[in-house]
N, C-alpha and C positions, 0 to 999 in steps of 0.2 A: 529492431535490428540488434543483433548480438554484438557486444562490445568487441570481441576478438575478431569478428568478421570485418567490421568497419576498420579496425586497426590494420588488418591485412590489406584492405583496399588502399589505404593511404600509404602503406609502406612497400607494396609489392614492386613498385617501379624502382625501389632502391635495393631490392634483393639482387645479388649477383646472378648473371645469367647462368653460370655453372650450377648454382644451387637450384634454380628453377628447373634446369634440365634434369638434375638428379631426381627432383620430385616427380616430374612427368615420367621419367624412366622407371622409377619405383612403382608408380601406378600401373604401368604396362606390365611389369613383371608379376604383379599380383593377379593378373588375369591368365586363364588358361590359353595356351597357344591355339588350340583347335576348338573353337566354339561354334556350334551350328548357327547358321544365319537365320534370322527371324523370318517366319513365313506367316503372313497375316491370314486369319481365319475369316472368311466373308460372312460366316453365319453368327459371328459374335459381335455384339454391339448393343446399343440402347434399344429397349423395346418401346411399345406404345402406351404402357401404363405410367401415369404420372400421379403421384399422391399429393394432394393439397390438404392442409389442416382445415378443420371445420370452419375456423374463424378467419382464415387468411393470414395468419401471423407468421412470425419467424419460427423455424423449427429449432428446438432445443433438445436435439438428440432423437435418433430413431433407430429401431432394431427390428429385425424380422425373425420369425421362428423358423429355423431350417427344417424342422420336423413337422410343421404344421402349415396353415394357410393364412395366418394373420401376422400383423406387424404392430409395433407400438411406437407412438410418437408423442412428443410434448411440443407445444406451441405457445407463443405469447404475442399479443398485439397491443400497442399503446392506444389509449382512448383519449378523446379531446379533454376530458375532465382530469387528466393526469393519472388515472388508474390504468392498470394493466389486466387485460383479459387473458388468463393463463389456463391451459387445459391439458389433460391427459387423455389420449384417444387411441383406439385400436382401429386398424384398417385391414381391408382384404388385399392380399398380395396380388391376386389375379386381376382385380378390377381397379384397385386404388381407392375404392369407396370407403369412407369412414364408417365403421360399424357402430361404435358407441363412444360417447364422451363419458369417460369414467370419473372425471373430477374436473371442477372448473371454479375459478376464483375471479373476482373483479376488485382486486386490491393492488398491492405492489408485489405480491408473491410471484414465484416462478416454479415451474416443474421442469425436471431434467430426466430424459429417458436414458437409462444406463445399460441395460442388457436384457436379452432373452436367452436364458440358459436352461436346457431341459424343458423347454416350453413354459417356463416361468418368467414372467416379466418383472423387471425391477426399475423403479423410478424414484426420484428424490423430490421432496417438497421443500422449497426454500421459503419460509414464512418470515416476512419482514416485520419486525417488532419496533424498529426505530433505526436511526442512523448508525451504521456499523453494528447493528444488533439483528442478526438473522438466526432463526432457529431452523435447523436442518433435520428433517426426518425422512425415513426411507420406507417404501411400501412395495408389496409384491401383488402380482396378479397370478394366481396359481389354480388352474393353468390359464395361459393367456387367452385361449379359446373360450374360457368362461366369462370373459369381458366383465369382471368384477374385482375390485380391490378388496382383498380378503386376508391381508397379513402385513406384519411389520418385519423389517430387517433392522437389526440393531448392531452395527459394526463396532469393533473395539476401539473407537476413536472418540474424542471429545469435541466440543464445539469450536476448539481452536485448530481443528484439523478438517480438511475438506477432501472428499473423494475426488480423485483426478482421473482415474481410469478404472474400468472394470472389464476384464477379458474373460469371456465364457470358455468352458471346455467345449470341445467339438465332438465329444463322445455321446451326446444325448443326455448327459447328466446335468443337474442344476448347480454344478460347481463352478466357481469363478476365482480368479486372482484379482486382487484390488491393490491399487497404489493410491495412497492418501498423502496430501501435502499438509503443511502446517502454515497457519496464518500468524504464527508467533515465531519470533526469532530464537526462541529457546528450545524449540522442538525440531527434530529431523523428520524427514518423510518416513513412512512405514509401508511395508508390503505384507499382505496376509491372504490366506485362502478362505473360502466360505462356501457352504452349501446354502444357497439363498432360500430354498424351499423349507429346510429344517431350521434356518436361522442359527447355524453352527459356524464356528470359526476356528481357524488355526492361530498359532501365536502371531502377534503383531511384531514384525521384524523390522528394527530400525536400520535405515540406510545411512551410514556414516562416511563412506568413501567420498572424499571431496571432489573426485572426478565425476561423480554421479549426482551431486547435489548442487552443482554450480550452473548458473543460467537456467535454461528451460528444463522441465522434468524429462527424464528419459522415457522413451516409448517402450511399453511392456508387452509381453506375450505370455501365455500360460501353457505349460507343458505337463498335463495331469499325470501321465504314466511315470514320469520322473519326479513328480510333485515339486516342480520348480517354476519360478517366474524368471523370465529372461528380460533384461533391461538393456536397451540400446542407447548409447549416448556418444557425442563427440567429445574428444579430449580437450579440456580447456587449454587454449593456446593461442598466440597471436598468428600462428600459421595454420594452414590447412593440412591436417594429419589424418591417418587412419582412425576410425572410430574405436570405441571401447564397448565391449559386451560383458555384462554382468550376469552371473547365474546364481540365483538365490534359492537355497533349499528351504522350502516353506515349512518344513517340520523342525529342522535343527537350527536354521538361521545362518548356516555357513554361506559365505559370499566369495565367489571366485570370479576374477576379472581376466578377460582375454582381449587381445588386440585383434580387431577385425580387418577385413579387406575393404577396399574402396577408400574414398576420401570424403571427409566432411561429415555433416550431421546425418544421423540415421533418422529417416522420416517414417519408416514402418518396420515392424517386426511381425513375423508369422511363423508358426510351427506346424509342420506335418508330423504329429506325434507317432502316428502309425508306422511311418517309414523312417522316422528319426532324422528329419531334415529341417533345418532352420533357414529361413529366408529373411534377408534385410534389404533395404535400399539406402543409397547415400546420395546426398544432394549435390555435392560439388562436382562430381564426375558423372552424374546421371547414370548410375549403375545399380545393378541388383546383385546380391551375393547369395550363394547357396552353400550351406555348411552341412557336413555329416556330424550329428551330435555325438557320435561314438568317439571320434578323435579330433573334431574340429577342423578337419581338412575341408577345403572348399575352393570355390572359384568366384570371380567377380566379372560380370559381363555388362557391357553398355546396354542401356535400354533402347528399344527400337526407335529410330528417328533421332538418335543422339547426335548432337552438334556440339563439339567441344567449346566453340566460341560462345554459343548461346547458353549452355549449361554453366560455364564459368561466370558469365555476366549475371545470370539469375542467382547464383549462389552468393555473389558479392552484394546484391541489392537488398 
C-alpha cells in the first residue's frame, strides 16, 4: 500500500466538505461534456486458446510476436528438494502449444521474458550465486520463429541496476525503450533506447525529478517517431491529485513534465505513434485519458461500468 494513499484514507473524513466538493467538481471539469456512450462489441472477448508452461509453473513474463505466429514465455516451479525448475519457452499463438524449451535450469535461477520487438525475443537470466548475489544476463532469440537462443544483449547498466520495463516499438523494428531501477541508494533510475537485434544503445538518461522517483516506478511507453519515452506517475501527495506525465528525449536527455487529466495513479500508458495519440488510465476515478501529442489537448472519460463508490474504495485499499 502506498503511504500517501493510506494517509488519505485516515484523514479523508476530516477534510472539509467544501474541499471534497471542489475536488469532485474539478474532476468533472477535466472531462469533455459530450462523450459518446460505450457500446459493447459482442465479438470481442476471450478466445479458446489457453497457454500453459511446459512444467506447470508460474509465468515470469510473456510476449507475442505481432508480426508472426509465436510467443515467448518464462516459467518457474518450486521442487520438493528446494530447487527451482526455470525455463524459457516458445509457444504457438493459434494453438497455445509449447513449441520448444530453449533453456532450462534446476537450481535457484530464474528467467524473465521481457519483449518481442521486430520478431526478436528478449529474456533475462537471473543466476543466483549466493545470498544477495545475483548475476543478471540478457539473451535474444533472433528471430523468435527460429526457436534458438543466439545472441546477447548488454545494456549500459551495472549489477546494481535492474531492468524494470522494456517497451517495444510497434513499427515492426527491433527497437525498444528501457527503464532500469537501482538497487543502490546512490543511483537514480535510467531510461535508454536500444536496438536489441544489433545490441546498440542510446545514452543512459538519469531520471532525477523527485516526482518520478518516489514510491513505485512510473509506467512507461515508447514513441519511436519522436524518439521519446513517456513516463506516467502520480504526484507524491497525501491527497488524490491529477497525475504527472514526463517526456524524455532519448537522444538529448531533455525532460519535460506536464500535469495530466484524471485522478490518482497512472496504471497504464500507450502511444499510437502513427496518429500522435497518447492514452493513459487513472486508478482513483476509473478513467481513461486521450491526449493529442502535438499540443497535449485531451479528454478523460470514465471506463465502462464505472461505479464512483466502487472505484474510490478500490483506490483506497
